[in-house]
Legacy VTK file of the C-alpha trace (Angstrom):
# vtk DataFile Version 3.0
C-alpha trace
ASCII
DATASET POLYDATA
POINTS 415 float
90.361 86.067 91.673
91.427 83.237 89.391
93.318 80.196 90.601
96.524 81.339 88.908
96.174 85.081 89.429
98.973 86.906 91.280
98.299 88.384 94.718
96.250 91.625 94.413
98.566 94.575 94.052
101.253 92.497 92.327
101.655 91.594 88.668
103.302 89.098 86.350
105.559 90.956 83.935
105.852 89.043 80.683
108.736 89.387 78.178
107.292 92.160 76.004
106.628 94.382 79.029
109.779 93.396 80.899
111.753 94.648 77.895
110.331 98.088 78.648
111.438 97.882 82.279
114.893 96.831 81.135
115.085 99.683 78.610
114.272 102.224 81.338
116.842 100.673 83.683
119.529 100.563 80.990
118.841 104.162 79.978
119.094 105.200 83.618
122.431 103.405 83.975
123.722 105.197 80.869
122.567 108.691 81.894
123.500 108.389 85.570
126.892 107.026 84.553
127.585 110.254 82.664
127.224 112.082 85.990
129.620 109.729 87.774
127.121 107.347 89.406
127.686 103.604 89.792
125.134 100.882 90.532
124.544 99.661 94.094
122.372 96.609 94.826
121.013 96.146 98.342
118.903 93.342 99.891
115.154 93.286 99.282
114.543 93.230 103.058
116.281 94.907 105.980
116.047 94.962 109.747
112.815 96.821 110.516
114.609 99.457 112.571
116.503 100.595 109.447
113.214 101.959 108.105
111.736 102.972 111.465
114.767 105.075 112.337
115.512 106.167 108.792
112.031 107.205 107.664
110.623 108.256 111.039
108.101 106.460 113.243
105.382 109.029 112.515
105.451 108.664 108.720
102.506 106.922 107.101
104.873 104.523 105.343
106.131 103.197 108.689
102.789 103.299 110.495
100.498 101.898 107.802
102.256 100.520 104.753
105.244 98.318 105.641
105.331 94.547 105.173
107.005 93.360 108.383
107.643 89.806 109.576
109.807 87.845 112.003
112.481 85.413 110.861
113.230 82.142 112.610
115.466 83.913 115.089
112.681 86.276 116.125
114.279 89.268 114.403
111.911 91.811 112.893
112.496 92.224 109.151
110.730 94.435 106.597
110.442 94.310 102.836
111.891 97.593 101.619
109.173 100.230 101.112
111.683 102.618 99.478
115.314 102.569 98.422
117.089 105.317 100.335
117.310 103.824 103.855
118.850 100.560 102.647
121.314 102.399 100.419
122.347 104.592 103.353
122.806 101.562 105.570
125.116 100.068 102.929
127.072 103.287 102.438
127.860 103.483 106.156
130.498 100.842 105.402
132.314 103.481 103.304
133.810 106.860 104.258
130.651 108.932 103.708
130.565 109.969 107.359
133.990 111.556 106.837
132.746 113.687 103.952
133.850 111.356 101.138
131.283 111.686 98.370
129.506 108.565 97.091
127.404 108.600 93.917
125.224 105.516 93.423
122.061 104.490 91.604
119.739 101.547 92.167
116.641 99.878 90.766
114.408 97.075 91.964
111.200 96.016 93.705
109.683 98.004 96.583
106.734 96.973 98.750
103.959 99.007 100.370
100.604 97.882 101.731
98.608 100.534 99.886
95.253 100.221 98.161
96.095 99.205 94.561
95.285 101.811 91.910
96.455 102.867 88.478
100.232 103.166 88.593
100.333 102.052 92.237
100.935 98.452 93.248
101.852 96.752 96.498
104.952 95.459 94.779
106.262 98.176 92.494
109.572 99.078 90.917
111.732 102.137 91.359
114.875 103.517 89.841
116.741 106.110 91.851
120.034 107.787 92.735
121.744 108.962 95.915
124.586 111.456 96.268
125.914 111.093 99.797
128.659 112.658 101.885
128.650 116.288 100.731
126.252 119.207 101.141
125.916 121.872 98.448
122.904 123.497 96.756
124.611 122.969 93.399
124.483 119.206 93.971
120.741 119.445 94.629
120.275 121.285 91.330
122.477 118.809 89.464
120.356 115.949 90.835
117.166 117.567 89.509
118.852 118.244 86.165
119.980 114.603 85.930
116.431 113.381 86.563
115.135 115.786 83.919
117.809 114.515 81.482
116.861 110.884 82.186
113.163 111.515 81.529
113.991 113.272 78.270
116.014 110.253 77.161
113.109 107.835 77.702
110.815 110.113 75.696
109.006 111.843 78.570
109.238 115.515 77.767
107.256 118.565 78.921
107.347 117.465 82.553
106.305 119.836 85.322
109.083 120.218 87.889
107.920 121.517 91.267
110.501 122.453 93.889
110.415 123.832 97.433
112.528 124.282 100.534
111.898 122.426 103.787
114.575 124.453 105.578
116.368 122.687 108.425
115.165 121.409 111.793
115.824 124.714 113.536
113.693 126.551 110.951
110.684 124.409 111.720
110.122 125.487 115.308
108.568 128.876 114.600
107.282 127.958 111.143
105.596 124.837 112.529
104.050 126.898 115.321
102.531 129.291 112.775
101.057 126.421 110.787
99.704 124.714 113.903
97.939 127.876 115.042
96.335 128.316 111.640
95.174 124.742 111.139
93.890 124.437 114.722
91.279 127.044 113.795
90.020 124.886 110.879
90.695 121.330 112.022
87.024 120.500 112.671
86.400 120.865 108.933
89.354 118.719 107.887
89.739 114.969 107.303
90.477 112.467 110.078
94.059 111.984 108.868
94.721 115.717 109.131
93.337 115.743 112.651
96.008 113.191 113.583
98.666 115.116 111.645
97.882 118.290 113.599
99.144 116.553 116.746
101.861 114.319 115.299
103.284 115.926 112.159
101.928 119.314 111.130
103.889 119.332 107.874
102.050 116.310 106.517
98.835 118.369 106.431
100.309 120.357 103.526
100.532 117.102 101.560
96.871 116.121 102.030
95.018 115.409 98.777
91.443 115.725 100.119
89.667 118.529 98.254
88.128 120.100 101.355
91.499 120.118 103.100
93.182 121.576 100.019
90.822 124.546 100.139
91.945 125.255 103.704
95.622 124.563 103.016
95.856 127.097 100.177
95.284 129.957 102.660
97.883 128.760 105.176
100.590 131.267 106.226
103.883 131.268 104.316
106.016 129.265 106.743
109.185 130.022 104.726
109.179 133.537 106.173
110.356 131.957 109.427
113.368 130.261 107.804
116.901 131.509 108.494
118.775 133.631 105.980
121.170 130.726 105.358
118.265 128.449 104.416
116.751 131.046 102.124
120.118 131.615 100.436
120.619 127.871 100.025
117.348 127.580 98.106
118.145 130.710 96.102
121.371 129.087 94.908
119.467 125.928 93.919
117.153 128.016 91.746
120.011 129.991 90.200
121.852 126.767 89.334
118.754 125.285 87.713
118.443 128.459 85.663
122.059 128.093 84.554
121.408 124.439 83.616
118.307 125.527 81.641
116.002 123.297 83.672
112.438 124.672 83.967
110.764 124.597 87.391
107.881 125.936 89.476
108.280 126.897 93.150
105.467 125.231 95.096
105.299 126.117 98.841
102.794 123.301 99.435
105.295 120.650 98.350
106.742 118.915 101.434
107.059 115.265 100.332
105.910 112.454 102.581
109.002 111.518 104.574
110.403 113.258 107.644
114.060 113.098 106.710
113.937 115.868 104.078
115.779 119.155 104.638
116.364 122.082 102.301
115.429 121.101 98.729
112.475 118.874 97.843
111.117 118.267 94.358
108.520 116.323 92.400
107.989 115.788 88.681
104.598 115.249 87.100
103.284 114.999 83.558
100.028 116.348 82.178
99.045 112.884 80.920
98.561 111.707 84.526
97.668 115.078 86.059
99.816 117.389 88.124
98.723 115.742 91.383
100.325 112.389 90.465
104.114 112.407 90.787
106.119 110.207 88.435
109.369 110.976 90.276
110.559 112.954 93.249
113.177 113.406 95.897
115.236 115.943 97.765
118.016 116.563 100.245
117.837 114.594 103.479
119.370 113.927 106.876
118.712 110.339 107.770
119.432 108.640 111.083
120.109 104.903 111.126
120.328 102.441 114.052
123.478 102.935 116.102
124.265 106.299 114.523
124.357 109.503 116.582
125.009 111.611 113.467
122.751 111.676 110.388
123.770 110.497 106.940
123.427 113.483 104.615
122.686 113.311 100.930
120.413 114.176 98.045
118.611 111.853 95.682
115.434 110.869 93.904
113.351 107.878 92.908
111.046 107.319 89.943
108.288 104.725 89.803
108.873 102.599 86.704
105.198 101.625 86.416
104.228 105.298 86.286
106.944 106.064 83.746
105.506 103.321 81.540
102.000 104.773 81.979
103.250 108.127 80.678
105.063 106.447 77.791
101.828 104.660 76.879
99.851 107.904 77.026
102.436 109.540 74.759
102.510 106.488 72.455
106.259 106.096 72.999
107.591 102.823 71.622
110.838 101.002 72.149
113.477 101.321 69.450
112.155 98.115 67.903
114.559 96.326 65.632
112.850 93.068 66.589
116.185 92.344 68.245
117.526 91.149 64.868
115.835 87.833 65.575
116.712 85.008 63.203
114.412 82.000 62.992
115.816 78.724 61.664
113.376 76.520 59.715
114.380 72.879 59.262
113.001 70.560 56.546
113.824 67.081 57.796
115.765 65.480 60.644
119.221 66.094 59.210
118.476 69.766 58.626
117.172 70.091 62.182
120.400 68.616 63.585
122.457 70.937 61.400
120.367 73.942 62.434
120.832 73.186 66.135
124.581 73.380 65.524
124.149 76.523 63.393
122.058 78.186 66.122
124.898 77.756 68.587
127.405 79.320 66.177
125.190 82.316 65.388
124.371 82.929 69.055
128.039 82.875 70.020
128.564 85.501 67.342
125.986 87.823 68.886
122.746 87.036 67.045
119.409 86.242 68.650
118.241 82.925 67.242
115.093 80.818 67.590
114.350 77.475 65.936
111.840 74.670 65.897
113.199 71.501 67.508
110.149 69.315 66.842
109.181 67.658 63.561
106.663 70.166 62.150
105.647 71.172 58.657
107.261 74.114 56.918
103.931 75.971 57.045
103.712 75.529 60.833
107.327 76.608 61.295
106.828 79.717 59.147
103.762 80.587 61.203
105.844 80.309 64.384
108.577 82.426 62.812
106.066 85.129 61.930
104.568 85.072 65.445
108.036 85.358 66.987
108.643 88.717 65.316
111.731 87.447 63.473
112.966 89.709 60.719
114.873 86.916 58.973
114.081 83.243 58.435
116.838 80.816 57.452
115.495 77.735 55.648
117.477 74.512 55.208
116.523 71.111 53.880
118.355 68.198 52.288
119.138 70.176 49.108
120.600 73.096 51.063
122.677 70.720 53.194
124.061 69.070 50.067
124.974 72.496 48.605
126.258 73.838 51.956
123.923 76.827 51.661
120.695 78.265 53.084
117.716 80.298 51.909
117.245 83.589 53.731
113.755 85.091 53.706
113.382 88.749 54.669
110.156 88.864 56.690
109.774 92.601 56.155
109.610 92.654 52.340
109.189 88.927 51.557
112.317 88.658 49.397
114.439 85.515 49.369
118.056 84.776 48.498
120.274 81.729 48.584
123.673 82.188 50.259
126.517 79.891 51.193
126.894 78.980 54.860
130.251 80.787 54.898
128.495 84.056 53.963
125.348 83.485 56.051
126.403 85.558 59.065
127.394 88.560 56.948
124.021 88.410 55.182
122.141 88.548 58.500
123.899 91.505 60.140
LINES 1 416
415 0 1 2 3 4 5 6 7 8 9 10 11 12 13 14 15 16 17 18 19 20 21 22 23 24 25 26 27 28 29 30 31 32 33 34 35 36 37 38 39 40 41 42 43 44 45 46 47 48 49 50 51 52 53 54 55 56 57 58 59 60 61 62 63 64 65 66 67 68 69 70 71 72 73 74 75 76 77 78 79 80 81 82 83 84 85 86 87 88 89 90 91 92 93 94 95 96 97 98 99 100 101 102 103 104 105 106 107 108 109 110 111 112 113 114 115 116 117 118 119 120 121 122 123 124 125 126 127 128 129 130 131 132 133 134 135 136 137 138 139 140 141 142 143 144 145 146 147 148 149 150 151 152 153 154 155 156 157 158 159 160 161 162 163 164 165 166 167 168 169 170 171 172 173 174 175 176 177 178 179 180 181 182 183 184 185 186 187 188 189 190 191 192 193 194 195 196 197 198 199 200 201 202 203 204 205 206 207 208 209 210 211 212 213 214 215 216 217 218 219 220 221 222 223 224 225 226 227 228 229 230 231 232 233 234 235 236 237 238 239 240 241 242 243 244 245 246 247 248 249 250 251 252 253 254 255 256 257 258 259 260 261 262 263 264 265 266 267 268 269 270 271 272 273 274 275 276 277 278 279 280 281 282 283 284 285 286 287 288 289 290 291 292 293 294 295 296 297 298 299 300 301 302 303 304 305 306 307 308 309 310 311 312 313 314 315 316 317 318 319 320 321 322 323 324 325 326 327 328 329 330 331 332 333 334 335 336 337 338 339 340 341 342 343 344 345 346 347 348 349 350 351 352 353 354 355 356 357 358 359 360 361 362 363 364 365 366 367 368 369 370 371 372 373 374 375 376 377 378 379 380 381 382 383 384 385 386 387 388 389 390 391 392 393 394 395 396 397 398 399 400 401 402 403 404 405 406 407 408 409 410 411 412 413 414
């Protein structure tokens, strides 16, 4: 580890890459806005109990992965490991508990103490949405369709959408009993984590990625047979709505997602470039309890990992719409030209252009080299002669052509 390296599992994001993050975030804001969603920003850390109560004490996120610390007042605080709990805590200040629908989206840093791997950092970035206050299978389907639409817009097509039903709490008594009886017969051949899950959270076994466990899981009984008719009809309506919206999907009974608050619909999206076992986005309908609340907050939403979205874009060779930001580079030949160009830069920037210039006394060759390295598509050159004539030379860096224009017509020649 070098002296100036970031902490393992974190990364410095330099301008070229941060532009890609911003493009994804801006595209999300545009697409989600078409569905009536507005942006909500919540704090990076919350009281620890927000996540303990919201996500469930038995989840691996709470037990193994949270970054928790005490502030000066001895209060336990946690860096957010996911976005939903904090968003729900914020929305409790609105009328969502009275059935008033809230549609919000968010993006930002999340933190989990996982082993770093490709597409998985300890500080990572998510973009997500939450629809809170109303319950309807059509809303679940619309949420999946919106995620599908968003991925299409950032160039990620041909995604695999897997969906399933978790039923409701009452459905899980008999269905959980059937699973427990089956896995108890095979638990000696399963991983240590699954042995713990058998006692604490039987549903998490279905999410195990160990190959030996997967071979046992594939023969597990169909727990959905124990669900109520209402739950089965709810999921049927989700599927019918997706069909009407022309969104492709696969029903996967092994999909349960990793958090305890999910009910009814759950879904994950993967892309062949990363393999079907690596989700690039996912979510579902949930009932989430927060501190001081005797009733759950109900909603549906999803989150997508921006780092993984960028990995897929790279694999598909998807580039930004690169106009080089219409960058204009001002080259100054002499002190007077440099002073005049500083003034000109201010005028052009106020009129919406992106402008760079050399403020030190350097040769024209050195300035042109800097202009080329900056990615500018136009260079504006001024020296004593141009100042005397109240004009400038514009060089097109794409085709190498040059033209002399008056300062009054300079802006029109650059746009």
